[in-house]
Backbone as a chain_set.jsonl record, in Angstrom:
{"seq": "MPVHKCPNGKYRIGSGKCMYDSKAKAESAYKGYLAKKHEIENLKYDITLKLEDLKTMNKKLEEIKKVIKNGNKRVREGSKRSKWSKKTW", "coords": {"N": [[-14.716, 24.418, -9.06], [-13.84, 22.857, -12.11], [-16.06, 23.145, -14.041], [-17.737, 23.751, -17.002], [-19.957, 25.595, -19.14], [-21.186, 24.575, -22.235], [-21.486, 25.597, -25.754], [-23.683, 24.24, -26.828], [-25.461, 24.035, -24.768], [-25.048, 22.054, -22.93], [-22.942, 20.691, -20.296], [-19.461, 20.523, -19.38], [-16.532, 18.933, -17.988], [-13.625, 20.491, -17.183], [-11.548, 20.249, -19.951], [-12.995, 18.35, -21.187], [-15.527, 16.293, -22.892], [-18.634, 17.734, -23.939], [-21.046, 16.664, -22.242], [-22.814, 16.486, -20.106], [-26.047, 17.002, -18.859], [-26.834, 18.858, -16.956], [-25.482, 21.375, -14.748], [-25.233, 20.5, -12.145], [-25.079, 17.719, -12.447], [-22.647, 17.495, -13.772], [-20.913, 18.538, -11.835], [-21.291, 16.647, -9.828], [-20.272, 14.369, -11.088], [-17.626, 15.157, -11.312], [-16.876, 15.287, -8.606], [-17.068, 12.59, -8.014], [-15.024, 11.633, -9.643], [-12.795, 12.817, -8.393], [-12.924, 11.532, -5.888], [-12.437, 8.866, -6.614], [-9.874, 9.146, -7.657], [-8.412, 9.89, -5.361], [-8.834, 7.625, -3.863], [-7.371, 5.715, -5.278], [-4.807, 6.796, -4.958], [-4.549, 6.505, -2.186], [-4.586, 3.719, -2.004], [-2.194, 3.129, -3.324], [-0.409, 4.195, -1.482], [-0.931, 2.527, 0.738], [-0.041, 0.093, -0.328], [2.663, 0.647, -0.591], [3.387, 0.892, 2.12], [2.869, -1.736, 2.972], [4.743, -3.096, 1.455], [7.117, -2.167, 2.603], [6.804, -3.328, 5.133], [6.986, -6.031, 4.407], [9.641, -6.13, 3.51], [10.994, -5.64, 5.913], [10.176, -7.869, 7.402], [11.322, -9.861, 5.85], [14.049, -9.393, 6.25], [14.257, -10.04, 8.992], [13.562, -12.732, 8.844], [15.709, -13.749, 7.381], [17.745, -13.383, 9.265], [16.901, -15.186, 11.231], [17.121, -17.581, 9.781], [19.911, -17.691, 9.507], [20.679, -18.094, 12.167], [19.562, -20.605, 12.623], [20.9, -22.125, 10.695], [23.637, -21.882, 11.442], [23.607, -22.875, 13.955], [22.734, -22.336, 17.359], [24.402, -19.885, 19.12], [24.132, -19.357, 21.753], [24.455, -21.256, 23.686], [26.618, -22.023, 26.238], [29.999, -23.126, 26.556], [30.576, -26.156, 28.286], [28.291, -25.933, 29.777], [25.017, -27.16, 30.676], [22.732, -28.394, 28.226], [20.594, -25.969, 26.872], [17.301, -24.592, 26.294], [17.826, -23.398, 23.926], [19.58, -24.838, 22.52], [21.146, -26.632, 19.77], [20.096, -29.155, 19.487], [17.401, -29.05, 20.16], [16.134, -27.977, 18.003]], "CA": [[-14.605, 23.23, -9.89], [-13.687, 23.224, -13.528], [-17.245, 22.803, -14.839], [-17.99, 24.841, -17.958], [-21.131, 25.441, -20.007], [-20.837, 24.493, -23.658], [-22.405, 26.329, -26.639], [-24.899, 23.464, -27.11], [-26.305, 24.038, -23.58], [-24.624, 21.016, -21.995], [-21.801, 21.054, -19.46], [-18.286, 19.665, -19.452], [-15.562, 19.062, -16.903], [-12.332, 20.861, -17.753], [-11.557, 20.299, -21.42], [-13.646, 17.117, -21.638], [-16.67, 16.366, -23.798], [-19.87, 18.375, -23.471], [-21.919, 15.49, -22.144], [-23.687, 16.533, -18.934], [-27.254, 17.786, -19.099], [-26.94, 19.957, -16.0], [-24.26, 21.717, -14.033], [-25.207, 19.637, -10.961], [-24.596, 16.398, -12.86], [-21.224, 17.634, -14.077], [-20.212, 18.693, -10.552], [-21.359, 15.352, -9.157], [-19.316, 13.488, -11.783], [-16.28, 15.621, -10.959], [-16.638, 14.844, -7.231], [-16.816, 11.151, -8.109], [-13.683, 11.478, -10.214], [-11.813, 13.146, -7.345], [-12.959, 10.474, -4.876], [-11.761, 7.698, -7.193], [-8.455, 9.494, -7.763], [-7.829, 9.829, -4.021], [-8.886, 6.22, -3.449], [-6.233, 5.068, -5.921], [-3.593, 7.293, -4.294], [-4.489, 5.867, -0.873], [-4.206, 2.323, -2.215], [-0.764, 3.113, -3.623], [0.281, 4.437, -0.206], [-1.053, 1.301, 1.526], [0.835, -0.907, -0.931], [4.031, 1.031, -0.227], [3.582, 0.518, 3.52], [2.917, -3.197, 3.057], [6.023, -3.498, 0.884], [8.122, -1.909, 3.637], [6.622, -4.366, 6.144], [7.521, -7.276, 3.858], [11.104, -6.028, 3.518], [11.426, -5.792, 7.299], [9.965, -9.267, 7.767], [12.297, -10.659, 5.119], [15.329, -9.239, 6.953], [14.176, -10.83, 10.213], [13.567, -14.138, 8.444], [17.092, -14.09, 7.023], [18.484, -13.493, 10.529], [16.498, -16.458, 11.852], [17.724, -18.658, 8.98], [21.33, -17.752, 9.85], [20.784, -18.706, 13.487], [19.259, -22.024, 12.466], [21.966, -22.748, 9.898], [24.905, -21.887, 12.171], [23.404, -23.353, 15.314], [22.576, -21.21, 18.261], [25.64, -19.616, 19.852], [23.801, -18.967, 23.115], [24.855, -22.33, 24.6], [27.997, -21.815, 26.686], [30.776, -24.354, 26.685], [30.566, -26.749, 29.614], [26.991, -25.828, 30.445], [24.012, -28.117, 30.231], [21.997, -27.904, 27.053], [19.449, -25.134, 27.197], [16.242, -24.676, 25.29], [18.317, -22.8, 22.7], [20.63, -25.668, 21.91], [20.894, -27.111, 18.427], [19.356, -30.397, 19.562], [15.96, -28.794, 20.283], [15.58, -27.527, 16.727]], "C": [[-14.521, 23.643, -11.351], [-14.867, 22.767, -14.396], [-17.584, 24.009, -15.712], [-19.235, 24.534, -18.78], [-20.68, 25.498, -21.464], [-21.855, 25.272, -24.505], [-23.712, 25.578, -26.924], [-25.819, 23.356, -25.892], [-25.939, 22.969, -22.561], [-23.406, 21.51, -21.216], [-20.677, 20.044, -19.629], [-17.414, 19.903, -18.241], [-14.217, 19.35, -17.549], [-12.42, 20.983, -19.256], [-12.206, 19.046, -22.008], [-14.812, 17.369, -22.582], [-17.842, 17.074, -23.127], [-20.94, 17.299, -23.39], [-22.906, 15.519, -20.973], [-24.846, 17.482, -19.175], [-27.396, 18.967, -18.155], [-25.594, 20.186, -15.314], [-24.113, 20.819, -12.799], [-24.679, 18.25, -11.301], [-23.094, 16.431, -13.152], [-20.412, 17.76, -12.786], [-20.19, 17.378, -9.78], [-20.357, 14.363, -9.777], [-17.879, 13.869, -11.426], [-15.924, 15.197, -9.539], [-16.344, 13.344, -7.205], [-15.432, 10.859, -8.655], [-12.616, 11.739, -9.154], [-11.758, 12.057, -6.274], [-12.21, 9.244, -5.37], [-10.26, 7.944, -7.27], [-7.767, 9.363, -6.401], [-7.83, 8.399, -3.49], [-7.686, 5.461, -4.023], [-4.929, 5.509, -5.264], [-3.436, 6.659, -2.92], [-4.092, 4.4, -0.989], [-2.719, 2.208, -2.518], [0.051, 3.306, -2.349], [0.244, 3.186, 0.668], [-0.138, 0.205, 0.999], [2.285, -0.617, -0.583], [4.328, 0.643, 1.209], [3.704, -0.99, 3.679], [4.236, -3.725, 2.504], [7.148, -3.286, 1.893], [8.027, -2.949, 4.749], [7.211, -5.688, 5.672], [9.046, -7.265, 3.85], [11.65, -6.244, 4.92], [11.286, -7.251, 7.737], [10.977, -10.171, 7.079], [13.669, -10.578, 5.787], [15.348, -10.075, 8.225], [14.217, -12.325, 9.905], [14.974, -14.592, 8.084], [17.951, -14.235, 8.273], [18.164, -14.815, 11.22], [17.11, -17.637, 11.104], [19.206, -18.817, 9.312], [21.534, -18.433, 11.195], [20.552, -20.209, 13.381], [20.399, -22.741, 11.74], [23.262, -22.894, 10.698], [24.781, -22.498, 13.558], [23.321, -22.149, 16.224], [23.824, -21.061, 19.115], [25.371, -19.268, 21.31], [24.215, -20.04, 24.139], [26.327, -22.13, 24.945], [28.699, -23.154, 26.802], [30.715, -24.837, 28.119], [29.236, -26.647, 30.327], [26.059, -26.902, 29.927], [23.295, -27.521, 29.027], [20.794, -27.092, 27.502], [18.383, -25.313, 26.129], [16.694, -24.105, 23.948], [19.334, -23.687, 21.989], [20.17, -26.208, 20.573], [19.998, -28.347, 18.445], [17.832, -30.167, 19.63], [15.343, -28.325, 18.979], [15.094, -28.735, 16.009]], "O": [[-15.076, 24.665, -11.756], [-14.666, 22.068, -15.389], [-17.701, 25.134, -15.225], [-19.531, 23.378, -19.079], [-19.895, 26.361, -21.859], [-22.952, 25.574, -24.036], [-24.731, 26.2, -27.225], [-26.841, 22.672, -25.952], [-26.461, 22.973, -21.447], [-22.907, 22.61, -21.453], [-20.9, 18.882, -19.971], [-17.527, 20.92, -17.556], [-13.724, 18.565, -18.358], [-13.254, 21.719, -19.783], [-11.997, 18.719, -23.177], [-15.055, 18.496, -23.014], [-18.013, 17.014, -21.91], [-21.656, 17.052, -24.361], [-23.758, 14.636, -20.877], [-24.663, 18.611, -19.632], [-28.01, 19.973, -18.509], [-24.711, 19.328, -15.304], [-23.001, 20.424, -12.447], [-23.916, 17.668, -10.529], [-22.367, 15.497, -12.812], [-19.347, 17.156, -12.659], [-19.187, 17.038, -9.153], [-19.683, 13.619, -9.064], [-17.022, 13.0, -11.259], [-14.791, 14.788, -9.285], [-15.475, 12.888, -6.462], [-14.749, 9.947, -8.187], [-11.654, 10.981, -9.029], [-10.678, 11.699, -5.805], [-11.433, 8.647, -4.625], [-9.466, 7.05, -6.979], [-6.679, 8.796, -6.298], [-6.926, 8.009, -2.75], [-7.062, 4.659, -3.327], [-4.041, 4.687, -5.038], [-2.325, 6.311, -2.521], [-3.338, 3.895, -0.157], [-2.053, 1.296, -2.029], [1.079, 2.656, -2.159], [1.252, 2.816, 1.269], [0.47, -0.529, 1.777], [3.054, -1.538, -0.31], [5.404, 0.119, 1.496], [4.548, -1.47, 4.436], [4.786, -4.694, 3.028], [8.034, -4.131, 2.023], [9.051, -3.407, 5.256], [7.863, -6.39, 6.446], [9.674, -8.28, 4.15], [12.646, -6.944, 5.103], [12.185, -7.798, 8.375], [11.44, -11.146, 7.672], [14.374, -11.583, 5.88], [16.34, -10.745, 8.512], [14.844, -13.093, 10.635], [15.383, -15.696, 8.442], [18.801, -15.123, 8.333], [19.061, -15.483, 11.735], [17.57, -18.592, 11.73], [19.709, -19.938, 9.391], [22.443, -19.247, 11.354], [21.278, -20.994, 13.991], [20.806, -23.834, 12.134], [23.912, -23.937, 10.629], [25.782, -22.62, 14.264], [23.793, -21.065, 15.88], [24.253, -22.017, 19.762], [26.302, -18.915, 22.035], [24.312, -19.749, 25.331], [27.178, -22.075, 24.058], [28.083, -24.176, 27.103], [30.791, -24.044, 29.057], [29.073, -27.232, 31.398], [26.289, -27.482, 28.865], [23.26, -26.305, 28.842], [20.067, -27.493, 28.41], [18.548, -26.087, 25.186], [16.022, -24.305, 22.936], [19.883, -23.3, 20.957], [18.977, -26.241, 20.273], [19.223, -28.561, 17.513], [17.064, -31.023, 19.191], [14.117, -28.282, 18.87], [14.577, -28.626, 14.897]]}, "num_chains": 1, "name": "protein.A"}
């Protein structure tokens, strides 16, 4: 870990301020920083996945809208109306 002892007897993380009274406190703060950093990265990944899900759902919704707008082409000419006919919408 990048914990360094300062000339005034305190400790710092990397090139930060000399503000920690002990090396253990500085290491603990650094572990907390890393945990928070990874938590944010994981949230960004989750948001990306959710965005992809929304895009996929939007494409499916557009397909459904087209079917509704154009009527369902599944009804064959001369056949009785099925559950897919325009009248059931």
